N, C-alpha and C positions, 0 to 999 in steps of 0.2 A: 185413174186420172190424177190421184193425189200423190202418186209416187215421185213426181218431180219436185214436190215441196217437202217431202218427209225424209229425214235422215234415217238410215238403217240403224236399228237399235241392236239387234242380235242376229247375226247370220246363222242360217241353219247349219248345225254341226252334227256329226255322227262319230262316235267312238266305238270301236269294236275290238274285242279281245277274245280269242278262242283257246288260249293255252290253259293248262291246269295250274292249280295254285302252287306258288313257291314263295318262300319267305324273303321277298325283296323289300327294299325301302321305298317309301313314298316321297315324292317331291311336291311340295306345295308352294304356291306363289309363283313368281315373285310379286311383291307389292311395291308400288312406286312407278317411276318413269323408266321404261326399259330402253334407255339410251346409254351409250358408252360401251366399254369393253366388258364382255361377259366374263364371269368368274364362277368357279365351282370348286368347293372344298368339301370332301366327305371323308370321315374317319373310317378306316377299314377294320380296325379293332380297338378295343378300349372305349373310352368316353372323352368328351370334351372336359378338360380340367380348368381352363382359364380363357377368358376373353379380355382383350385390351382394346379400348376405343379411344381414338383421338378426335376431338370435336372442335370445329371452328365455324359455328353457324350451321354447318353440315358435318358429316363424319368424314374425316380425312383418312382414317385408317381403321380397319377391323382386323385384329390379329387373333388367330385361333390356335390353342395349344392342346395337344392330346395327352391324356394321362398315362397311356400305355406306351411310353417311349422306352425302347430297349436298344442295346448296342447294335443288334441285327437290323433294326428298323429305324435307326436314327434319322436317316434322310427322309423317310416317309412322314415322320412325325415332327419335323421341324416346324416351329410356329409359322403359320401362313398369313401373310399380310395381303389384304384385299387391295388397299390403296396405300402407296408409300408416301408418307408425309415429308415435307421439307425438314431438313435437319435443323436449320436455324431460321426462325421467322424473319422475313424481310421487311424493311421499313417501307411502308406504303406511300410515304411522302417523297415526292420527286424533287431533286435539287434541294435537299434538306439542309445543306450547309452553305447554300448561296454561292457556290463556286462558279456556277454559270450565271448568266445575266438574269435579272429579276423577271424577265419575260418568259424564262424557261420554266413552265408549269405554274409559276405564281402570277398573280395579277392584283392590281389595286382594286379595293372594294368600291372606290369612288374616284372620280377625276379631281375632286376638290382636296387633294393631298399630294404630297411629294414623297417619292421613295428613292432611297440611295443605298447602295451596297458599300459597306466599309470593310476593308481588309488591312492586314499588317499587324504590327506589334500591339495595337489597341484592341485586338480581337478578343473573343470569348474563350475562357479556359486556358489550360496550360499549352494547348496547341494553337492558340490564337486564331480560332476559327472565325470565318467571316460572319458579319451580322448585318441587319437591315435597320435603317432609321426611317421612320414614317413621320414626316413633319407637315406643318401647315394644315393641321387637322381641324375640321369644323364641327366634328361630332365624335363622341367617344368610340363609336364603332368603326371609324375610318382606320383601315389597316390593309393588310394583304391577305389573300385567300387562295385556297387550292381546291379544285374539284377532285374528290376521292370516290366518286360514284362507283367506278369499276373495281375498286379495291376493297370495298366493304360489303357485307351481306347481312340480311336480317338474321338475328340470333347470335351473331358473332360478338365477341368481347374484345375491346381494343385498349391498349395502354398508350397514353399520350405523355410525351416528355418534351419540354421546350425551355430554353434559356430566355429570360425576359428582363427588361429594365426600362427606365425612363430617362429623359434628358429634360432638365428644368424642374421647377416646383419648389426650389429653395429648401430641399431636405425633407419635404413632406412625403408620407407614404401614399401610394396609389395602388388601387386594385387592378391586377391584370387577369383576364379570364380567357379560357379556351372555350370555343363555342362551335357547335355544329348546326348548320342550317339545312333543314330537310324539306325537299319538295315532295309532297305526298302524291299518291296515285290519282287523287281527285284534283290535283293542281293547287291545293292549299299548301301553306307553308307552316312549319313549326320549328322552334329553336330549342336546342338542347345545350344548356350551360353546364359544362361537364367538370369544371374545376377552376380555381383561382388562387392567386398568391399576391401578397402586398410587397411592393418594392419602393426603394428610394432612388434618387438621382445617382447615376453612374454605379449603382449596385446591381450586380447580376444575381438573379435567383432562378432556381430550377422549378418550373411549373410541372407537377406530376398529377395525373388523374386518369380515369378510364371511363369508357362509355360503351353502351350496348344499344343496338337498333332492334326494335321489336317487330317492325312491319316492313314489308316490301315498299320500296320508294322509287321515285323517278330520278332524283338527284340528291347528292349529299355534298355540302361545301364545308370545309374546315377553315377557321380563321381564329386569330387572337385579337381581342379588343381590350382597350385599356383606359388610360387616364382621360380626364376631360379635355376639351379642345385647348389648343395652345401648349399642351404638354406633348413633347415628342415621344413616340413609342419606339423601343428598341427590341428587336427579335433576333435571337441567336439560333443555333441548330435546332431543328424540330424533328421529332420522330413519332410515328404511330405504328405500333407493332400488334399484330393479331395475337391474342392469347390462346394458346393451345391447351384445352382442358383434357386431362386423361382420366378415363374411367376404367377400373379394373374389376372384373367379376371372377372370383376364385371359388371353386366348388369343393365341398368335402368329398371323401372317397366314394361314399354311397349316394351322392347327390347328382342329379342329371337334369338337363333342360327338357321341358315338356311344352313350352309355348313361347310366343313372342308377340308383342303388341308395339304399336308405334304410330307415327304420323309421317306424311310426306307433303312437301309444299315447295313453292318457289322461294328462294332466298335473295334473288336479284330480279329486277325487271327485265323481261326478255330471256331469262335463263330457264332451262328445263327444271322440272321438279326434282328434289333430292330428298333423301330420308332425313327428317329433322329431329326425330326423337325415337328412342328404342327402350323397351322394357322387356326383360327376360324372365320367364317363369320357370321354376324348377319344381321337383316333387316335394320340396320343403317350403319354399318362399318365393318372393319375386325380387328382382334387382332393377332399380330404376324408379322413375323414368330418367333417362339420360338425354340431354338436349332440350329443345324447345317444343312444347306440345302445341304446335300450330299446324293447320292444314287438315288433310284428309286422314281419318283414323283407319287403321287396319288391325286385325287381331287373328291369332291362330293359337289353339290349344289342343293337344291330343290327350285323350283319356286312357289310352292303352299303348303308349309307345314312348320313345325318347328321340330328341333331336340329335343327330350325329354329324351335322354339317350345314353349310349355307351355300346358296348360289344367288346370282343376281347380276347387276351391271354396275360399273363405276367409271367415273372420269376423274375430275379434280375432287369430286365428292362421291359418296355412296349414293347412287341413283335409285337402285331397287334392291330388295333382299327377299329371299325365300329360304325354305328349310328343307333338309333331308330328314325324314323321320323313319326310324326303324321300329317295327311293331314289337310290342312286349313279348317276351318269351322266346325271341329269336337270338341265338348266339352266333348266327352265321354272319360273316362279313357282308358289308353292303355290296350290292352288285349294280351294274349299270341299268338304269331305267330306260323306258321308251318314251320319247317325246312324241305326243300324238298331234297336237295342234295348238297354236296360240299360247305357247309356253305353259300348257297344262300337262301334267304328268299323271299317268294312270298305272295301276298295278295289273299283273295277271290276276284274274278273278273269275268268279262264276258268272258275273254279269256279262251277258253276251254283247249287248249294245246299249247305247244311250243316244237318244235323239232329242233335238231341241228345235222348235219351230216358232216362227213369229209371223205376224201379218200386219198389214197397214192399220188394222184396228187394234193392234197391240194385244191381241189375244194370244197368250203364251201357254203352252203345255209341254210336258215331258213324258216320254214313254220309255219304260225299261223292259227289256226282253231277257228272260231267264229260262233257257231250255230245260225241260224235265230231265233230259239225259244227263246233264251236268249235276243235277241234284242227287243222282244215284251214285255218284262217285264217293268213296269213303275218304274224303279230304276235309281239312279244316276249312271253314267258311269265312267270308268277309261280308260285311254289310255296309250300306251307306248310313253313316251316323248323323250327318247334318250337311247342309248346303252352305256355300259361301259364294261371294261374287261382288259385283259393283252395281250401283244403281244411282240414277238421278231421279227424274220424274218417272222413268220407266226402268225396268230391269235391263241393264246393259251387258252383263256377263254373269255366268253361273258356273259353279264348280261343286265338287262333293268331297267331304272328308270320309275316308274309309276306315272302318273298325274291324278288328279281327275277332272271330268267334272260335275259341279254342276247344269248345265242347260241341259235340254233334247233337243236333236236335233229334229226338226219338223218331219223329216221323220221317226224317231223312234216312236214318239208318234202317 
């Protein structure tokens, strides 16, 4: 009777494999939100030599390079990019030079001021760019503003540049500031004063600063505020550019990847989760963390293998990521694995079947079936090393890490 009120936590699943053992690679994951375009990159020989990451709040690009690049296999081992980034960052400020009317993307912060666009030979810089005069101001914050909510994301770093000046003041210096108004998810407001510069009448100066947003938000408003009332504010061309941070991981000849950890979270309100941080583990050390350690944590490490590739999904950012793992002692090229269900990959193994059950009482148990006939075969064995999955109040998903046994137990032989 309670089924109409309870959400299914884990559907009954069954995984079956009846083939003998072969040295195939294991696919684990992916972790994150499995939306976007699927990708899969696996090295057929050699090892991963270099990883290059481009980060703008989320990962815009993941490029993998193989160490075993030869003239005969040059095409196979070209660096593979998961997400192709923009070549040149675009200004997220619309109508940045005021060539359109002031109502195009900009608006007054209050009705108790007057805004006028000035053009011609009196403009800003060598190209005489247009500028705006904000007059009849009754408060130092009276200015123009622009909503940049859809252009920025949590974790992203942004560079601000704006030409500013004042009119009036009898030669005194006045402070001009760039400010970001943030409406938080709980509808509260916070203000981020990101930089300032001091200017005199009819003197143009370039205000340069940067800012980073640490949390998901409802709205973000950018504006420039300045001198006290009765001093006119002048604003020239404005730009806000996303900063692309590049992270490079280069491995030594005898070094290889054995694990990956990271986080995934939303970086914009209403946006799907993306990978927000990554750390790579090798047989020698670890590289990272790269990005922002916000959101849900995930981790994978193999004790007897090496990572030979990655799979997952991507859109504008890297949405999810998983690994291809080759067991230690295998010199064979990676071969295609079998996708069983729910993006879980299993090897050919002695384990005949895996069953999972749930009930409305949330009593959960697992049954493994291992036929005696398979134990009699003179083949290398694999065992379940540990479990992984996801959980909230209850266990939502379960998987297993497989380990190889290269020596035969006496009782099996």
